[in-house]
C-alpha positions in Angstrom: 79.7 39.1 105.3 79.3 41.4 108.6 79.1 37.9 110.5 83.0 37.0 108.8 84.3 39.7 109.3 83.7 40.5 113.0 84.6 36.6 113.8 88.1 37.4 112.1 88.5 40.9 114.1 88.0 39.6 117.4 90.3 36.6 116.0 93.0 38.4 115.5 92.9 40.5 118.0 92.4 38.0 119.9 95.3 36.8 118.8 97.4 40.2 118.8 96.6 40.4 123.0 97.6 37.0 123.4 101.1 37.8 121.5 102.0 40.2 124.0 100.8 43.4 121.5 103.1 42.0 118.9 100.8 42.7 114.8 103.7 41.4 112.9 102.6 39.1 110.4 103.4 35.8 109.7 105.3 35.9 106.6 107.4 39.7 106.0 107.3 39.3 102.2 107.3 41.2 98.8 103.5 40.9 96.9 102.4 43.1 93.6 99.6 42.8 92.3 98.6 44.6 88.8 96.1 44.6 86.2 97.9 42.1 84.3 97.6 40.0 86.7 93.7 39.6 86.3 93.8 36.9 84.1 96.3 34.8 85.7 94.8 35.1 88.7 91.6 33.9 87.1 93.2 30.8 85.8 94.7 30.1 88.9 91.5 30.0 90.7 90.1 27.9 87.8 92.7 25.7 88.2 92.3 25.2 91.6 89.0 24.7 92.0 88.8 21.7 89.8 91.8 20.4 91.8 90.1 21.5 95.2 86.6 19.4 94.2 88.9 16.2 92.7 90.3 16.6 95.9 87.5 16.6 97.5 85.7 13.3 96.6 88.4 11.8 96.5 89.6 12.5 100.5 85.3 11.8 100.7 85.9 8.0 98.9 89.2 7.1 101.0 86.7 8.4 104.3 84.1 5.6 102.7 86.7 3.1 101.7 88.0 3.5 105.3 84.4 2.3 106.7 83.2 0.3 104.4 86.6 -2.0 104.8 87.2 -1.9 108.5 84.1 -0.7 109.6 85.0 -1.0 113.7 87.9 -2.6 113.0 89.8 0.6 114.5 92.9 -1.2 115.6 93.5 -2.6 112.4 93.1 0.6 110.0 95.1 2.9 112.3 98.2 0.1 112.5 97.9 -0.1 108.6 97.3 3.2 108.0 99.8 4.4 109.9 102.1 1.8 108.8 101.9 3.2 105.2 102.1 6.8 106.4 105.5 6.4 108.5 107.0 4.5 105.3 106.5 7.3 103.2 107.0 10.0 105.0 110.4 8.3 106.6 111.9 8.4 102.7 111.0 12.3 102.5 112.9 15.4 104.3 112.7 16.7 107.4 110.3 19.8 105.9 107.6 17.1 105.6 107.5 16.3 108.9 106.4 19.1 110.4 103.5 21.3 108.1 104.2 24.5 109.7 107.5 24.5 108.7 106.3 23.8 104.8 104.0 25.8 104.7 106.7 28.4 105.6 108.8 27.5 102.8 106.5 27.6 100.3 105.4 30.9 101.5 109.1 32.2 101.4 110.7 30.0 98.8 113.0 29.2 100.9 114.7 25.7 100.6 117.7 24.5 101.6 119.1 23.0 97.9 122.8 21.7 99.9 120.5 19.0 101.6 117.4 18.7 99.6 118.2 15.8 96.3 115.6 18.5 94.6 117.3 21.5 93.3 114.0 23.0 91.3 111.6 24.8 93.8 108.8 24.2 91.2 109.3 20.8 91.1 109.9 20.1 94.8 106.5 21.8 95.2 104.6 19.6 92.6 106.2 16.6 94.7 104.4 18.1 97.6 101.2 18.4 96.0 101.9 15.0 95.1 102.6 14.2 98.6 100.1 16.1 100.7 97.4 14.9 98.1 97.7 11.4 99.1 98.9 11.5 102.5 96.3 13.4 103.6 93.6 11.5 102.0 95.1 8.4 104.1 94.7 9.7 106.8 90.9 10.4 106.2 90.4 6.9 105.3 91.7 6.2 109.2 89.1 8.7 110.3 91.0 9.6 112.9 91.6 13.8 114.1 94.1 15.3 112.1 92.0 18.2 110.2 92.2 19.1 106.3 92.6 22.9 107.2 96.6 22.9 106.9 97.0 20.5 104.2 94.8 22.5 102.5 96.6 25.8 102.8 100.0 24.0 101.8 98.4 22.7 98.4 96.8 25.7 97.6 100.0 27.9 97.9 102.2 24.5 95.9 99.6 25.2 93.5 100.0 29.2 93.1 103.6 28.3 93.7 103.8 26.2 90.5 101.7 28.5 88.4 103.5 32.0 89.8 106.7 30.3 88.4 105.9 30.2 84.7 104.2 33.6 84.7 106.9 35.8 83.6 107.7 39.4 85.5 105.6 38.8 88.2 105.9 38.2 92.7 105.3 34.3 93.1 104.6 34.6 96.1 101.5 36.5 95.3 100.4 33.4 93.7 101.3 31.3 96.5 98.8 33.4 99.3 96.2 33.8 96.0 96.3 29.8 96.0 96.2 29.2 99.8 92.8 31.0 100.1 91.6 29.6 96.7 91.6 26.1 97.8 90.0 26.6 101.0 87.6 28.7 99.3 87.2 25.6 96.9 86.7 22.8 99.5 84.8 24.5 102.2 82.8 26.9 99.9 83.6 30.5 102.2 85.7 32.4 99.8 85.2 35.6 101.9 86.4 33.7 104.9 89.2 31.8 102.7 90.6 35.7 101.7 90.3 37.4 105.1 92.5 34.0 105.7 94.9 34.7 103.5 95.2 38.4 104.6 96.0 37.5 108.2 99.0 36.1 107.3 100.1 38.6 105.4 98.3 41.6 107.0 99.4 43.6 103.8 96.4 44.9 102.1 98.1 44.2 98.3 96.9 40.8 98.7 93.7 41.2 99.1 92.6 42.2 95.6 94.0 38.7 94.2 93.1 36.8 96.7 89.4 38.3 95.8 89.9 37.2 92.4 91.1 33.8 92.3 88.6 32.6 95.7 85.6 33.5 94.0 86.8 32.1 90.6 88.0 28.8 92.9 84.8 29.0 94.4 82.0 29.7 91.4 83.9 26.7 89.9 83.6 24.6 92.5 80.2 25.0 93.1 79.3 24.0 89.6 80.4 19.9 90.4 78.7 20.1 93.7 77.1 22.9 96.2 78.3 21.1 99.5 81.3 21.9 101.3 84.0 19.0 101.9 83.1 19.3 105.8 79.2 19.0 104.8 79.9 16.1 103.1 82.0 14.3 105.3 79.1 14.6 107.9 76.6 13.0 105.7 79.0 10.3 105.8 79.3 10.0 109.6 75.7 10.3 109.3 74.8 7.1 106.8 76.9 5.4 108.7 
């Protein structure tokens, strides 16, 4: 716990120094938390914990499948998956071509509906979950370096946005960041680290309680299915193959 706090503080301080002393949060948005949110955040953590483990199994299955089908045929594997992914993303809006932009839209719910065929932010968030879920698994099948951290943040944020939009009299932004932390915690099995990562995006102490509730719940639910994180299981696959 102390190591996590010290490491997070050093990383955040280094980023502030490199930015010329600016300590502005990545997202300046309204956040809220009330005792009534506790139950909903537990539900959010429960849903994300189950979904995160399902995501882990899917990514690992695709990684295994890619190794078994193509083995050392790296060029064929890259070409085929690249063609499939390129075709999928060519049919999507510009926001899907930039994960950082996609994350900002989810965090702020600032989607330009004038150029987007989807006219409801909740339906759009469901589309984001579906697309990111499928495509990040295909990318894992290739075996090329790309990372899962950003897809985890976006998937969690999108699920948080969906759940938050269904709850009356709440700030959806709170559920977005709680969802981000919960999904990372569920996949990586590191709830405290996930909590600090979500906090670092807002620099707002209000977010700590909701993120902690959702992260701990997601972590405990995910561990019921498997104690190892997705990264540990990916390493195991590499060793066995």
